[in-house]
C-alpha positions as CSV (number, residue, x, y, z in Angstrom):
1,M,-2.7,-3.0,-3.1
2,K,-3.4,-3.1,-6.9
3,Y,-4.4,-6.1,-9.0
4,D,-4.7,-5.9,-12.7
5,D,-6.9,-8.7,-12.8
6,T,-10.6,-7.4,-14.0
7,A,-11.6,-11.3,-12.1
8,T,-10.7,-10.0,-8.8
9,D,-11.9,-7.5,-6.3
10,V,-10.4,-6.6,-2.9
11,L,-12.5,-5.7,0.0
12,T,-11.5,-4.9,3.6
13,E,-14.3,-7.6,4.6
14,R,-16.3,-10.5,3.3
15,P,-20.1,-9.4,2.8
16,D,-22.6,-12.6,3.1
17,C,-24.0,-14.3,0.0
18,D,-26.9,-12.4,-1.2
19,I,-28.8,-15.2,-2.2
20,C,-28.5,-17.6,0.9
21,K,-29.6,-14.4,3.0
22,Q,-33.1,-14.6,0.9
23,Q,-33.2,-18.5,1.6
24,G,-32.6,-17.8,5.6
25,R,-28.9,-19.2,5.7
26,K,-25.6,-17.5,6.2
27,R,-22.8,-18.0,4.3
28,P,-19.4,-15.9,3.5
29,A,-19.6,-14.6,-0.3
30,A,-16.8,-15.2,-2.9
31,I,-17.6,-13.4,-5.9
32,D,-19.5,-10.5,-6.8
33,G,-21.3,-11.1,-10.1
34,A,-24.2,-11.2,-12.6
35,T,-26.7,-13.7,-11.9
36,R,-28.4,-15.8,-14.9
37,Q,-31.5,-13.6,-13.9
38,G,-29.7,-10.6,-14.7
39,P,-29.0,-8.3,-11.5
40,W,-25.8,-8.8,-9.6
41,A,-25.3,-10.2,-6.3
42,Y,-22.6,-11.6,-3.6
43,M,-22.8,-15.3,-4.1
44,C,-20.9,-18.1,-2.0
45,I,-19.1,-20.8,-4.7
46,P,-22.4,-22.8,-4.3
47,C,-24.5,-20.2,-5.4
48,H,-22.2,-19.2,-8.3
49,E,-21.8,-22.6,-9.6
50,S,-26.1,-22.5,-9.6
51,Y,-26.6,-18.9,-10.4
52,G,-23.7,-17.0,-11.7
53,V,-22.6,-16.5,-15.3
54,G,-18.9,-16.9,-15.1
55,L,-15.9,-14.6,-14.1
56,G,-14.1,-11.9,-16.4
57,L,-15.4,-8.4,-17.3
58,G,-19.2,-8.1,-17.2
59,K,-19.6,-11.4,-15.5
60,G,-18.2,-11.5,-12.1
61,Q,-14.8,-11.0,-9.9
62,R,-13.5,-13.1,-7.1
63,L,-13.5,-11.5,-3.7
64,L,-10.2,-11.0,-2.0
65,I,-9.7,-9.6,1.5
66,D,-7.0,-7.4,2.7
67,P,-7.2,-6.9,6.1
């Protein structure tokens, strides 16, 4: 399956949110994107709202799961 949207990535399984993992929680990631601190991370929606820089080329992409 091919998507021409640079703000979408297709994976076979959903990773956990990297930020939540560091805080001892476990949430599924919905975004792979840059953080305000610089590094990229898998983020859940609440973490992306707090730490993410947006969606699009050079910013981040939504994660879609293709079983």
